[in-house]
Every structure is written in structure tokens, then in C-alpha cells.
C-alpha positions in Angstrom: -19.2 17.4 -40.3 -19.9 17.6 -36.7 -23.0 15.6 -36.7 -21.3 13.1 -39.2 -18.5 12.8 -36.7 -20.7 12.3 -33.7 -22.6 9.5 -35.5 -19.6 7.4 -36.3 -16.7 5.8 -34.5 -13.7 7.2 -36.2 -10.1 6.1 -35.1 -8.6 9.1 -36.9 -9.5 11.9 -39.1 -7.9 13.5 -42.1 -8.7 17.1 -42.9 -7.6 18.1 -46.5 -6.5 21.7 -47.4 -4.4 23.2 -49.9 -1.0 24.8 -49.8 2.3 23.6 -48.6 2.8 19.8 -49.0 2.9 19.3 -45.0 1.1 17.5 -42.5 -0.1 19.0 -39.3 -0.4 16.4 -36.7 -0.7 18.2 -33.3 -3.1 20.5 -31.5 -1.4 22.3 -28.6 -0.4 19.8 -25.8 -2.8 17.0 -26.8 -1.0 14.0 -27.9 -3.3 11.1 -28.6 -1.6 7.7 -28.5 0.3 6.9 -31.7 -0.5 10.2 -33.4 3.2 11.1 -34.0 4.0 7.4 -35.3 1.0 7.6 -37.6 2.2 10.9 -38.9 5.4 9.7 -39.6 4.0 6.8 -41.6 1.9 9.4 -43.5 5.0 11.6 -44.1 7.0 8.7 -45.4 4.4 7.6 -47.8 3.6 11.0 -49.2 7.0 13.0 -49.1 5.1 15.6 -47.2 6.8 17.1 -44.1 5.3 16.3 -40.6 5.1 19.4 -38.7 3.5 21.0 -35.6 0.6 23.1 -36.3 1.5 26.9 -36.5 -0.1 28.5 -33.3 -1.7 31.1 -35.5 -3.6 28.2 -37.3 -4.8 26.6 -34.2 -8.2 26.9 -32.5 -10.4 26.7 -35.5 -10.0 23.4 -37.5 -11.8 20.3 -37.5 -8.6 18.5 -36.8 -8.0 20.4 -33.5 -11.7 19.9 -32.4 -11.5 16.2 -33.1 -8.2 15.7 -31.0 -9.3 17.8 -28.1 -12.8 16.0 -28.0 -11.8 12.5 -28.9 -8.1 12.4 -27.8 -7.5 10.3 -31.1 -5.3 11.2 -34.0 -6.2 13.9 -36.5 -4.3 15.4 -39.3 -4.6 18.5 -41.7 -3.0 17.7 -44.9 -1.9 20.5 -46.8 -1.7 19.6 -50.7 -0.2 21.4 -53.7 1.4 24.7 -54.1 0.0 27.9 -55.9 -3.1 30.1 -56.0 -6.4 28.8 -54.8 -8.1 27.1 -56.3 -5.3 25.0 -57.4 -5.5 24.1 -61.1 -6.9 20.7 -62.1 -3.5 20.0 -63.6 -2.2 19.4 -60.0 -4.7 16.6 -59.4 -2.7 13.6 -60.5 0.2 14.5 -58.7 -1.6 15.3 -55.5 -3.6 12.0 -55.7 -0.5 10.0 -56.3 1.3 11.7 -53.3 -1.8 11.0 -50.9 -3.0 7.8 -51.9 -0.6 6.1 -49.4 -2.1 8.3 -46.6 -5.6 7.2 -47.5 -4.6 3.6 -47.5 -2.6 3.9 -44.3 -5.3 5.7 -42.6 -7.8 2.8 -43.4 -5.7 0.0 -42.3 -3.3 1.2 -39.5 -3.8 -0.6 -36.3 -5.5 0.9 -33.2 
């Protein structure tokens, strides 16, 4: 992912995880322009809560590295509930909840 990211000019990134139906948008005190606004749009379209990244979860993720190195928005999207791996029966619900995030992430203005 590191090499792939370096080779592209991303405006933002989405890191998908499972557990919680929340969107983590922030890394420490880094506040890339429009990152909160975009996160609000993602939250509204998915029904997921927009939350600060828990301190204990910081420092190790792709989102955190991207925000720190590029000063651009990055989001960890936590989908679904239950034991991992999540059952395939949750796929249609998770997809429906996240379709708006995927579309918005592709078309939001810079």
C-alpha cells in the first residue's frame, strides 16, 4: 500500500476495517483542510457516527500515516458488528451503508 500510495496522487484515502459502524477521521492534531466537513458528509450518507480516533488505536494505521505525510483527509471506516470475520450475510447491509461514502469520496471537490 505504501508503494501504491506513493505512485498515485490521492486526494483522500479510505481504510476499511470491521467493528463498530463508525468513521474515524482524525490523527492527533493533524487537521487537513476539509477533513471534518468530508467526514460529516460520509457520516450523513452512511448513518455511521463520525468520531475522533481513540488514542489507543492511533500510531499504527494507514490513515494515520497518510494524514501525517500528506496533510490530506484520511478515514478509517469501521463496518458491521459481531465476531470477525463478519458473516457474509452482513455484506448487502454494509455495502448499502457505504455506497454513498464510496461515491462521495470519488466526487467531492478538492
